[in-house]
C-alpha positions as a printed Julia matrix, in Angstrom:
356×3 Matrix{Float64}:
 -17.78    2.72  -32.78
 -16.45   -0.62  -34.04
 -13.14   -0.02  -32.23
 -14.93    0.66  -28.93
 -17.01   -2.51  -29.39
 -13.86   -4.53  -30.08
 -12.15   -3.15  -26.98
 -15.24   -3.89  -24.89
 -15.26   -7.49  -26.14
 -11.56   -7.88  -25.37
 -12.08   -6.5   -21.86
 -15.04   -8.82  -21.3
 -13.01  -11.84  -22.4
 -10.17  -10.74  -20.11
 -12.54  -10.43  -17.17
 -14.33  -13.73  -17.79
 -11.3   -15.83  -18.68
  -8.27  -14.09  -17.2
  -9.9   -13.39  -13.86
 -11.54  -16.78  -13.55
  -8.24  -18.54  -14.24
  -5.68  -17.85  -11.56
  -7.1   -14.69   -9.99
  -5.71  -14.95   -6.43
  -8.42  -12.75   -4.92
 -11.4   -14.35   -6.68
 -12.67  -15.97   -3.48
 -13.12  -12.64   -1.68
 -14.77  -10.76   -4.54
 -18.08   -9.15   -3.62
 -21.28  -10.09   -5.41
 -23.22   -8.01   -7.93
 -25.97   -7.68   -5.33
 -23.54   -6.02   -2.92
 -22.46   -3.58   -5.63
 -26.1    -2.65   -6.28
 -26.59   -1.94   -2.58
 -23.55    0.34   -2.61
 -25.06    2.5    -5.33
 -28.21    2.91   -3.26
 -26.13    4.35   -0.41
 -24.84    7.29   -2.45
 -25.99   10.76   -1.44
 -26.23   13.6    -3.97
 -22.52   14.33   -3.74
 -21.69   10.66   -4.12
 -23.91   10.34   -7.16
 -22.18   13.28   -8.79
 -18.74   11.82   -8.04
 -19.76    8.45   -9.45
 -21.16   10.07  -12.6
 -17.81   11.82  -13.09
 -15.96    8.54  -12.6
 -18.16    6.82  -15.18
 -17.55    9.62  -17.67
 -13.78    9.55  -17.06
 -13.77    5.77  -17.44
 -15.49    5.99  -20.81
 -12.7     8.28  -22.06
 -10.11    5.53  -21.52
  -9.61    3.42  -24.63
  -7.6     0.64  -23.0
  -9.04    0.31  -19.48
  -8.58   -3.14  -17.91
 -10.71   -2.25  -14.9
 -14.27   -1.25  -14.1
 -15.79    1.44  -11.89
 -18.48    0.96   -9.27
 -20.19    2.97   -6.56
 -18.95    2.89   -2.97
 -19.59    4.87    0.18
 -16.31    6.78    0.17
 -17.73    8.87   -2.69
 -20.0    10.53   -0.13
 -16.93   11.93    1.65
 -14.46   14.72    0.91
 -12.24   12.82   -1.51
  -9.35   15.25   -1.07
  -8.92   13.88    2.46
  -8.56   10.29    1.3
  -5.06   10.85   -0.03
  -2.37   12.04    2.33
   1.05   12.93    0.97
   1.97   16.62    1.4
   1.2    18.21   -1.98
   4.12   20.65   -1.98
   6.83   18.32   -0.7
   8.94   15.46   -1.97
   9.91   12.33   -0.05
  12.71   12.82    2.48
  15.58   11.17    0.62
  18.15   12.36    3.18
  16.36   10.39    5.88
  16.34    7.16    3.85
  19.94    7.74    2.71
  21.08    8.09    6.32
  19.23    4.91    7.32
  20.72    3.08    4.33
  24.25    4.06    5.41
  23.55    2.73    8.9
  22.12   -0.5     7.48
  25.18   -0.99    5.27
  27.43   -0.74    8.34
  25.35   -3.45   10.03
  24.64   -5.49    6.91
  26.15   -8.76    8.13
  24.39   -8.47   11.48
  21.07   -7.83    9.72
  21.62  -10.77    7.36
  22.38  -13.13   10.25
  19.38  -11.91   12.23
  17.08  -12.2     9.2
  18.1   -15.82    8.62
  17.5   -16.6    12.28
  14.18  -14.77   12.63
  12.75  -16.14    9.39
  14.23  -19.62    9.96
  15.41  -19.41    6.36
  19.11  -19.95    5.64
  18.66  -18.4     2.2
  17.13  -15.15    3.46
  19.38  -12.3     2.4
  19.48   -8.53    1.99
  21.73   -6.43   -0.18
  21.74   -2.71    0.56
  23.77   -2.13   -2.59
  21.33   -4.11   -4.7
  22.03   -4.33   -8.42
  21.21   -6.71  -11.23
  18.55   -9.29  -10.37
  17.51  -10.77   -7.02
  18.83  -14.21   -5.99
  17.73  -16.93   -8.41
  15.23  -19.46   -7.14
  13.49  -17.16   -4.66
   9.7   -16.95   -4.45
   9.71  -13.74   -6.5
   9.7   -15.98   -9.56
   6.26  -17.37   -8.64
   3.36  -16.2   -10.84
   1.34  -15.09   -7.82
   1.97  -14.06   -4.23
  -1.06  -13.71   -2.0
  -0.88  -14.78    1.66
  -3.86  -13.37    3.59
  -2.66  -15.24    6.69
  -0.1   -12.43    7.15
  -2.52   -9.55    6.61
  -4.33   -7.67    9.34
  -7.86   -6.28    8.71
  -8.33   -3.41    6.27
  -8.86   -0.14    8.16
 -10.48    3.17    7.28
  -8.56    6.42    7.64
 -11.84    8.36    7.41
 -11.81   12.1     6.74
  -8.12   12.45    7.53
  -5.12   12.44    5.2
  -3.36    9.78    7.28
  -2.78    7.08    4.66
   0.96    7.41    5.32
   0.48    6.29    8.96
  -1.88    3.45    8.03
   0.53    2.12    5.39
   3.49    2.18    7.8
   1.55    0.4    10.54
   0.09   -2.19    8.14
   3.52   -3.08    6.73
   4.85   -3.53   10.28
   1.87   -5.68   11.26
   2.23   -7.91    8.19
   5.94   -8.47    8.67
   5.44   -9.16   12.36
   2.81  -11.78   11.55
   5.09  -13.35    8.93
   8.12  -13.49   11.26
   6.52  -14.11   14.64
   3.14  -15.67   13.83
   1.09  -13.1    15.78
  -1.21  -10.43   14.36
  -0.88   -7.03   16.02
  -3.04   -3.93   15.95
  -0.87   -0.8    16.04
  -2.12    2.68   16.85
  -2.21    4.9    13.78
  -3.37    7.67   16.1
  -0.07    7.5    17.99
   1.8     7.89   14.69
  -0.4    10.76   13.45
  -0.51   12.72   16.71
   2.86   11.94   18.28
   5.05   10.78   15.41
   8.53   12.29   15.17
  11.61   10.81   13.52
  14.77    9.83   15.39
  15.95   13.43   14.91
  12.55   14.84   16.01
  11.25   15.81   12.57
   7.45   15.75   12.56
   6.07   12.79   10.62
   2.82   14.41    9.53
  -0.8    15.05   10.4
  -4.31   14.72    8.96
  -3.06   17.18    6.37
  -0.57   14.62    5.08
   2.72   13.01    6.02
   5.33   10.44    5.05
   5.46    6.7     5.76
   9.27    6.62    5.87
   9.24    9.13    8.71
   6.57    7.05   10.43
   8.8     3.99   10.21
  11.65    6.0    11.73
   9.36    6.98   14.61
   8.46    3.35   15.22
  12.16    2.43   15.17
  13.4     5.02   17.67
  10.37    5.73   19.84
   8.11    2.7    19.36
   4.35    2.85   18.83
   1.33    2.26   21.06
  -1.33   -0.36   20.46
  -4.75    0.44   19.02
  -6.3    -0.82   22.25
  -4.69    1.84   24.43
  -4.68    4.63   21.81
  -7.64    4.16   19.41
  -7.9     6.04   16.15
  -9.71    9.36   16.49
  -8.86   11.85   13.74
 -11.0    14.49   15.45
  -8.18   14.8    18.01
  -5.87   15.98   15.26
  -2.25   16.37   16.33
  -2.97   16.56   20.05
  -0.56   13.96   21.42
  -1.47   11.96   24.5
   1.29    9.96   26.17
   0.41    6.28   26.0
   2.38    3.12   26.87
   4.48    1.96   23.93
   3.78   -1.45   22.46
   6.24   -2.43   19.73
   9.28   -1.09   17.91
  11.28   -1.73   14.76
  14.77   -3.2    14.59
  15.4    -1.24   11.39
  13.74   -0.12    8.16
  14.89    1.06    4.77
  14.12    2.25    1.3
  14.58   -0.2    -1.55
  17.07    1.26   -4.01
  18.75   -0.76   -6.75
  22.01    0.66   -8.0
  20.94    4.0    -6.53
  17.76    4.22   -8.55
  14.18    2.91   -8.75
  13.79   -0.81   -8.05
  12.66   -3.24  -10.71
   9.46   -5.24  -10.37
  11.52   -8.33   -9.51
  13.38   -6.56   -6.69
  10.12   -5.33   -5.17
   8.76   -8.87   -5.38
  11.85  -10.22   -3.65
  11.51   -7.81   -0.73
   7.82   -8.69   -0.42
   8.8   -12.34   -0.09
  11.29  -11.38    2.64
   9.06   -9.09    4.69
   5.52  -10.04    3.67
   4.69   -6.58    2.3
   6.21   -3.17    1.56
   5.01    0.43    1.66
   4.81    2.36   -1.59
   3.67    5.79   -2.73
   1.41    6.14   -5.75
  -1.0     8.44   -7.59
  -4.51    7.7    -6.31
  -6.43   10.98   -6.31
  -8.37   10.01   -9.43
 -12.11    9.66   -9.91
 -11.69    6.23  -11.48
  -9.49    5.02   -8.62
 -11.86    6.27   -5.91
 -14.55    4.26   -7.73
 -12.41    1.2    -8.48
 -14.81   -1.61   -9.3
 -12.52   -4.54  -10.12
 -10.01   -5.64  -12.72
  -6.47   -4.32  -12.99
  -6.33   -0.57  -12.52
  -4.41    1.1   -15.36
  -6.17    4.45  -15.54
  -3.07    6.57  -14.99
   0.13    5.49  -16.79
   3.38    5.85  -14.84
   5.51    8.78  -15.99
   6.8    11.06  -13.23
   7.9     9.28  -10.02
   7.15   12.46   -8.07
   3.54   12.52   -9.23
   2.28   10.76   -6.09
  -0.31   11.59   -3.45
  -1.12    8.41   -1.52
   0.55    5.66    0.52
  -0.53    2.01    0.31
   0.94   -1.4     1.07
   1.92   -3.83   -1.68
   1.07   -7.24   -0.26
   1.56   -9.39   -3.35
   1.33   -9.68   -7.11
  -0.42  -11.45   -9.94
   1.61  -11.92  -13.11
  -1.52  -13.04  -14.97
  -2.82   -9.5   -14.61
   0.61   -7.81  -14.75
  -0.35   -6.28  -11.42
   0.51   -5.57   -7.83
  -1.98   -6.48   -5.14
  -2.34   -3.51   -2.8
  -3.98   -3.02    0.58
  -5.65    0.38    0.89
  -6.88    2.28    3.96
 -10.33    3.35    2.72
 -12.21    0.61    4.54
 -13.31   -2.88    3.41
 -16.2    -1.36    1.45
 -13.86    0.18   -1.13
 -13.63   -1.94   -4.26
 -14.87   -5.49   -4.78
 -12.04   -7.19   -2.87
 -12.65   -5.89    0.64
 -10.26   -2.94    0.46
  -7.62   -4.62   -1.72
  -7.03   -3.89   -5.39
  -4.97   -4.78   -8.45
  -2.77   -2.0    -9.86
  -0.84   -2.5   -13.09
   2.93   -2.62  -12.67
   3.2     0.42  -14.97
   0.36    2.54  -13.59
   0.09    5.35  -11.05
   3.87    5.62  -10.52
   3.55    2.73   -8.08
   6.57    0.73   -6.94
   9.11    3.55   -7.26
   9.22    4.74   -3.67
   9.34    1.48   -1.73
  10.0     0.97    1.98
  10.34   -2.13    4.17
  10.37   -2.51    7.93
  11.95   -5.13   10.19
  10.07   -5.41   13.52
  11.56   -6.39   16.84
   9.77   -9.4    18.35
């Protein structure tokens, strides 16, 4: 009992002091009144899901986050994640793209410097060691909402993989070209095929790397001409294409998982990156603020959801992620903090380089 009280006091001090000093998302945090309204919106199913989340949260002895009610708990939670449960990421696809990028490495470097107007901008497709010294990855925080497009809601469809791919493209485009786009996730879900015509996925799940390959070779429509409608499923309607990618890639360092610093460096280059993580957890569905650490990283293949890492906060030892469960999820309008060592996040990491 005394131990639990001590942990509660530590957590309270962390929330009051740590989050009030340097929390990059403090200004967008929702009020306690808004949280109370969310609980009133729960139906019977939602109430049961929230009760489970509260019970699971109490079992955690070192939680640095809270749980709170939100409307997604009224939905079928199994449809909020979207990586195929019996598959692994397509490493052959990313390996093939990496080989192509290595052939064109100097061309990509020169173009990156020109497009970003930054003579120091660089890429290394054989990355090893640490990123270049003096880059912005050494900053304690990275949070640039000016690059980010609005948080969307995938609804009752396992299409997180398409939303993450489109969001990363939109963020990088805004960073490079100063214009915010609105890409059609429906085009990716219904019509998406890789350069070699492998299906990218469906409402039953898919892969963001394949979605990026689709955008590279076949381009993607705009939301305006092809609005999101998961009820249409995989019925593809031919729509005018809007934008395409110059290239994309998976971040590997010495042929293995990237370090936190390498992921940070690529975020500073492209504005954000796609990552896979474990999210199908009662306490994550009900994320109520703080730094989520409810599922320690262990197996890089234990993943079920795609999100976008848009920044970081060293004060919380955490990534800042953009989710696709609507702005009503969590206290930060659809964004969240996830501990660097939680949920197997930051292992599978993908970047995209848009054409203007």
